[in-house]
C-alpha positions in Angstrom: 4.7 13.6 -5.3 4.7 9.6 -5.7 2.6 6.9 -3.4 5.1 6.2 -1.4 6.2 9.6 -0.1 2.3 10.4 0.1 2.3 7.6 2.8 5.2 8.2 4.6 4.4 11.8 5.1 0.7 10.4 6.6 2.7 7.8 8.5 6.5 8.5 9.4 6.4 5.6 11.6 6.5 3.4 8.4 9.8 3.3 6.7 10.2 3.6 3.2 10.5 0.0 2.7 7.6 -0.7 4.6 5.3 1.8 2.6 6.7 0.2 -0.8 5.4 -3.3 0.4 2.2 -1.9 1.0 1.7 -0.4 -1.9 3.1 -3.8 -4.0 0.6 -6.0 -2.1 -2.2 -3.8 -3.7 -0.6 -3.3 -6.9 -0.3 -7.2 -7.0 -3.5 -8.1 -6.2 -5.1 -5.5 -8.2 -2.9 -7.0 -11.2 -3.0 -10.5 -10.6 -6.3 -11.1 -8.9 -8.6 -8.2 -10.4 -7.1 -8.3 -13.6 -6.9 -4.4 -13.7 -5.7 -2.8 -16.9 -3.4 0.2 -16.8 -6.1 3.1 -16.3 -8.5 1.4 -13.9 -5.2 0.2 -12.1 -3.8 4.0 -11.7 -7.4 4.5 -10.0 -7.4 2.0 -8.2 -4.0 2.6 -7.0 -4.8 6.4 -6.0 -7.6 5.1 -4.1 -6.2 2.9 -2.1 -3.2 5.3 -1.4 -5.8 8.1 -0.2 -7.2 5.1 2.2 -3.9 4.4 3.9 -3.5 8.0 3.9 -6.6 8.2 6.0 -5.9 5.2 8.4 -4.6 5.9 11.8 -1.6 4.0 13.2 -3.6 1.8 15.2 -6.1 1.3 12.4 -2.9 0.5 10.0 -0.5 -1.6 11.9 -2.3 -4.9 11.7 -2.4 -4.7 7.7 1.2 -3.9 7.9 2.4 -6.4 10.2 0.3 -8.7 7.6 1.7 -7.6 4.5 5.4 -7.6 5.9 4.7 -11.6 7.1 3.8 -12.1 3.6 7.1 -10.4 1.8 9.2 -12.1 4.3 8.4 -15.6 3.1 9.2 -14.8 -0.5 
């Protein structure tokens, strides 16, 4: 199962598009800011997916709102 599906299963209230944007936000930050290479990036993405899955809707909503605002401006 891919990361987007894992997040969607844990948080069915998120649309597929929203789940992708949350993952994309972390992926871009990991590459551009942290300059992670492929192997380290994979581990980082897995850890981020687990973190998102573990959060409650109440805890995750502000972050999702922030990410959607960032990507609506592009």
